[in-house]
N, C-alpha and C positions, 0 to 999 in steps of 0.2 A: 069406429069407422076410420078414424085417423090412423090408428095402428095398422089396420088392414091395408090401407092404401100406401103407407110409407114403407112397411116392412118388406113386401115383395119387391118394391122398387130398389131397396137397398140390397136385397139378396141377389137380385137378377140384373144388377146394373151392367155387368159385362155383356149379358145377352141382349139387354135393352140397347146398349151402345152398338153392338153388332147389327141389331135390327134397323138402325138408322140408314144402313146401306141396303138398297133393294137387291133382289136376287140377280138381276141382269148385271149390275155393277160388280157383284161378287164374282160372277162368271168371267167378267173382263179381267179382274184382278188375278183370278186363277190362271187365266190364259197368259198373262205377262209372266207370272211366276213359273209356269211350265216352260215357256219359251226360254227364260233365263237359265233354268236348270238344264234343258236340252243342249243349249249352246255351250254352257260352261263345262259340263261333264264331257260332252263330245270333244271339246278342245283338248282336255287333258287325256282323254282316252287315246286320241291320235298320237300324242306324245309318247305314251307308254308303248303303243303298237307300231312305232316308226320302223323298226327293223322288219316286221312282217309286211308293212306297206311298201317299203323299198324293194323287198324281194318280189312281191306280187306285181309291181309296176316296172320291174327290171331297171331300177334306178341305182346308181352308185351311192355310197355313203354321203359324198359331198353334195350330189344332186338332191338326195332325199332330205338332207338337213334344211334345204331351202323351203320345203313344204311347211315345216313348222315355223320357220322364220317369217315367211310371208303371211301366214295366218296370224301369228302373234303381232306382227307389225300392223296389219289391218285392224286387229282387235284393239290395240292401244289407241290408234287414231280414232276409231269409231267411238270408243268410250269417252274420249275427250271432246269431240266436236259435234256429235249428233244432237246433244241436248239443246243447242242453240236453234235447231230447226223445229222443235216442237211448238213454240208459240206461233210460228209462221204457218206450218202445215197441219198441225194438231198431232197429239200423241197417237191417236188411233191410226191415222194415215201413215205416219212414220213407222209405227210398230208393224203394221201389215206389210209395208214395203220391205222392211228388214227381214221379216219372216219369209217373204217370198224369195228374196235374194239368197237367204240361207238354204232354203229348200232347193232352189235351182243349183246352187253350188255343190250341195251334197250329192245330187243326182248326176251332175256332169263329171265330177272329179274322177271317179274310177275309169272313165272312158277317154281320158286325156293323157294317158301314159306316153304316147308317141308324139304328143304336141306339148313339149315342155313349157314353152312360153305361155301358151294358153292355160296350162295347168297352174302355173304360179299366179297368173292373173286371177283365175277363178278362186284359188285359195285365199288370195288377198281380199277379194270382194266378200267371200264368205266370212273371213275373219272380221272385216269391217261391220258386217251385219250382226255377227255374234257379239261384238263389242258394243254395239249400239243398244242392245237389249237390257243389260244390267242397270244402267242409269234410269231406265224407264220404270223398273220395279220400285226403286227408291222414290221416284217422283209420284207414281200413282198411290203409293202408300201415304206419302205426305199430303197428297191432294184429296183423296177420297175416304180414307179411314178416319173415323171419329177419334178425338183426342184420347179417350180412355183406353182404346185398344190399338192405338197407333204403334206402340212399342212392340206389340205382337207382330205387326206387319214388318217392322224393322228387323225383328227377330227372324222372320221368314227370309228376308234379304240376306241376313247374316248366315242363315242355315245354308242357303244356296252357295254363298261365297266360300264357306268352309268345306262344303261337300264337293264342290267342283274339283278341288285339289286332291282330296282323299279318295273320292269315289272313281276317279279316272281310271285307275288300274283295274278296279272291279268291272267297270263298263267295258274296258278293252278285253278282259278275259271273257265276258259275256258275248261280245260281238265276234270273238274269234271263231265261234262255232259256225258262222256263215262265211268263213273265208276272209281274205284281206279286204274285200269290198264292203264287208259288213261293218267295218270301222267307220265308214262314211254314211251307211244307210240306217243303222240301228235306231238313231234318234230322230230321223225324219218324220215318222208317224207322230211322235210327240210334238214336233214343231208344227205339223199340219193341224193337229187338234188345238194347239195353242192359238194358231191364226184364226180358227173358227170361233173360239171363245172370245178373242180380242175383237174380232169384227162384229160380233153380236153384242158383247157386253160393254165395251168402253164407249162413253158418249162421244159424239162427233162435234168437235169445236169448229167454228167457222175459219175459213182461210183468211190469213192476214198477209196477203202478198205485198202490201205496201212496205212491209219490213225489209223486203229485198232491196229497196232503194238505198238503205243504209247498211246493207249486209257487209260483214267484215271479210271481204275477199282476201285482202292482204294478210290478215291474221290467219285465215284458213291455209293460205299458201305457205306462210312462214312456219306456222305451228305444225302443219301436216308434214312438211319436209323435215323439221327439227325432230319431231317424235319418231318419224320413220327412220331417219339416219341413225339416231341414237339406239333405237330398238334393234335395227339390223346389226349395228356395230357390236352391241352387247351379245346378241344371239349368236353371231358368227365369230366372236372374239376368241373363244377358246379353241375352236377348230383352226383358225388362221393365225394363232399365236399372238393375239392382241396387238400391241403397238409395234411389234416386229413386222407386221403386215401393213404395207402402204394403204390398202383399202380400209382397214380398220382405223388407222390413224386419221385418214381423211373423214371417215364417217363420224367418229367421235368428236374430233375438233370442229368440223363443219357443223355438226348437229348442235354442239354447245353454242357456237356463234349464232346460228339461226334461232336457237331458243332464247338467247338474250334479246335479239331484235324482236322476237314475237312478244316477249313480256313487256317490252317498251310500248309496242303497238297496243297491247291489251289495256295498258294503263290509261291511254288517252282515247281509245275508241268508244263511241257511244253505245255500241252493241257488241261487247266483247264476248268471246267464248268462255273465258275464265275471268271472273270478276275479282281482280287482285285486291280491291278494297275490302272484300270479305275476310281476307287473311288478317285484318286488324282485330278480328274477333278471336280472342285467346283460345277459346274452346275449339273452334274450327281448326286453327293452326295446330294446336296440340293433337287433335284427332288425326290430321293428315300425317304429321310426323310419326305418331305412334302407330298408325295404320301401316305405314311403310315398314316400320320395325317389326310389327307383329306378323305381317305377311312374310317378311324375310325369315322369321323364326319358323312359321308354319311350313313354308316351302323347303327350308333347310332340313327340318325334321323328316319330311317325306323323302327328299332327295338323298340325304346322307344315309338314311336307313335303307332305302331301296338300292342305292349304289353299293353299300356294304354287302347286303344279301346277294346281290347279283355277282359281285366280284369275288367274294370270299366263299359263299355257300352255293353259288351257281344257280340261284333262284331264277325262274322265268316269271313273266308278268302275271300268270294265273296264280302262282304261288305267292307273289307279293300282294296280290289283290286280297287274299285272305287276311293279311295283317291290316291292310287299309280299312277293311270292314270294322275292325276293332276301334278305329278312330271315327268312322262315319256313322255306324248304326246307333251307338249310344247317344249321339247328339239328337236323335229323334225324341229322346226323353229329357236330356239335359238342357237343350235349348229353350223349350217352352217353360221349363222351371226357372231358368235364368231370366227369361223375359218377364215372368210374373213377379219375381223378386225385384227386378229393376223397376218395375211399374209400381212399387210400393213407395210412397213418399218418404217413409222413415229410413229407407235404404239409400245411402250415398253411392251412386254407381261408380264413382272414382275408386272406392275401395274394392268393389267387385272386380274392376279392372286390375287393381294392384294384386289381388289374390290370384287372378288369372296369370299374370306375368310371373309371379312367384312359383306357381305350379309348372309353367313352361320351363322356368329355370331349373326346377327340381327334376323334371323329365330329362332335360339335357344333361345335368350332372349325373343322373343315374345311367343314361345312355353312354356317357363318357367312360364308364367302367368296362366297356365291351372287350371281349377277347375273341380270338379266331374261332372259338367253339360256340359262340352265340349263334342262335338261329331265330327264325320268326317267332317261335313260342316265347323266347326270352324277352322279346320286345313288347309283349302284350300289356304288361303293367304300364310301360311308358306310353303305349297307344291309348290306354284308358285315361291316363292323366291328360293327354292331348284332347281327348273327347270331352273332358270336363272343362279344360282351360279355354278352348277355342271359342265357344259361345259366350263365355264369361268375359272375353276380350272384345268380340265383335259388337255385341249389343250395347255395352256402355260407350264404345267409340261412336256408334251411330247416334246414340242419344246426345253425346257431347257435340257431335258435328251438326246435328239438326236442331238442337234446342236453342230457342231464341231467334231463329231465322224467320223472316217474312215469307209468305207463300211465293212471292216473286223471286225469292232467292233460291227456291227449290232446284230449278235446272242448273244453276251455277254450282250449288253444293253437290249435286249428283255428278256433274262434270268433274269437279275437283276430286271427289271421293273415288270415282271409278277410274279416272286417269291415273291417279296414284296407285290404285289397286292393280291395274294392268301393268304399269311400268315397273312397280316394285317387284311383282312376281317374276318378270323377265330379268330384272337386275339381280334378284336373289339367285336365280338359276345360274346366271353367268358368274357371279361371285363365288358360289359354292364350287362350280366346276374348276375355276382358276385356283382357288385356295386348296382344293382337294389334290390337284395335280402337284402344286408346289410343295405342300407339306408331305405328300406321299413320296415325291422324289427326294426330299431332304431326309426323311426317315429311312428310306431304302438305301440311300448313299451312306448314311451313318452306320447302319447295320452291316452293310457290305464291307465298309472300311474297318469296322471293329472286329468282325469275326471272319473276314474273308480268308485270310491265310490259314487259320486253324481249320475252317470248314473245308478248304480245298485239299489240305493234307489228309483229312479224314475221308473225304468222299471222292476227291479228284474231279469234281464236276463244277465248273464255273457257272454253267447254265442253271443247275439246281440251286446254287447260291443266289443267283439273280431272281429266280422265281420265289424263293423263300423270303428274300429281302423285300421284294415288291409286295408280297402278300402281307407281311407284317407291317410294312410301311403304310399300306392302305388302312390297316386297322388303327395304327397310331394317328394317322391323318384324320380319320373319322372321329377319334376321341378329341383331338385338338379342335375340330370344327364344332363339336357338341359343346365344349367348354366356351368357345368364342361366342356361340349363340346364347349360352346361358348368361354370359357377361352382358350381352346386349339387352336381354330381358331384365336384368337387374338395373341397368342404366335407364331403361324406360320406366321402371318402377320409381326410381328416384325423381324422374321428371314430373311425376304426378304430384309430388310434394310442393312444387314451385309454380307450375304453369296453369292448369285448368281450374276453373271455378265450378262450384256445385251446380248441377242441373237437376231440376225436379221433373218427374214424369208429367207429360201433358195431361191436362184435365179440362173438361168442359165446365161451364159456369154452374150447371146443375149438379155436377159431381162434386 
């Protein structure tokens, strides 16, 4: 009788742990997951489809660029500051409010082409709502999922984070069939279903309006302005030629100064948005540093590859989306496998992270061998390495960031993690655009200087020489950037040796 009672418990401990959550709460968890996926993929889809959106709304390139900038700025601010509202108004209320704002923004945006100011305001609000949702997913996982399967929930968060960048091109190609307005409408049914699941499934915590008496209004003003100015400066930096533009100079310098004042305020305020004292935990600090680096690598691989295919091979978004699927779809298999491996006590997740970074470095070194003849098919092996490496990075980082934290620290950890995620992705895009242009101009100039006279005598066309030099310069610049990103991956690998301590997967007392 003893064997009969013990053995099934041992074999089915995963299912038994999942059974600790009732079906209603599972539905709420699914709703938050679906909302995060809809907002994340929708954001990246609009970036890939920006040219079609500009044409449909009769916007110039400069005017259209602000659509992305406003959304991203709202996203970064929402990621960092909304977690502080959850204890006051409850997760359920805040989640439903953000889903409603996102839905309204998506419905209104295509009709505001002639009202440019209102259009930018709506895009900013929609971005704020979209940015508020990812921290909720991390928080509900930490709060509601039992210890034994908590890492699987963190894996779901990592899956969404990785997919939002790689599946954006595919979603844009899918939405293209409904015309340019489809880029704003396609994910709204998903968000509506998510809102219904959240409203029914998540428990309703009581209001704690007394917290408003100590609300950090000064921190909200300083931090919101700082993140907003820095994000706008980075997003528009390449278009306006960075520090040669007075606007970019003021935004970056002013944003940096306000950020310093904000951090001073956060250190002393009793209800901070970002608990700076948490950074004394080595694992959390390491996770935030490495997360920024990993996101830079992930965004760089996508941007460099898509930029090369567009500039050299003339690929459109639907053609690029086929390659992105080679990164996104295998993660449906690799991510749960990595989650199960990291949930094994005998496995040190630090070395899983190290293997991931080495795979990313390998992918970058292989990609650096590109030539003007490479096409999308040539990048498939590199895409598969990305598909394996990305979940092997995200899940260990989440475990390192959340391991050893108290339940009350959950909102702060979510705020830190998602603010870094949102800002790092923006910074990576700006850095890649700047370095790509600089290295491309350098290589094009060198080629033109070295072979200009001989080519001109042979062909008599300076314009052909300029086109050839620019084409080859872009290829060489892409190779340089791949090697630079590979070096970053190796540097982060070395950091594992000195900074983080080992984290064991969470376990209940019975397990």
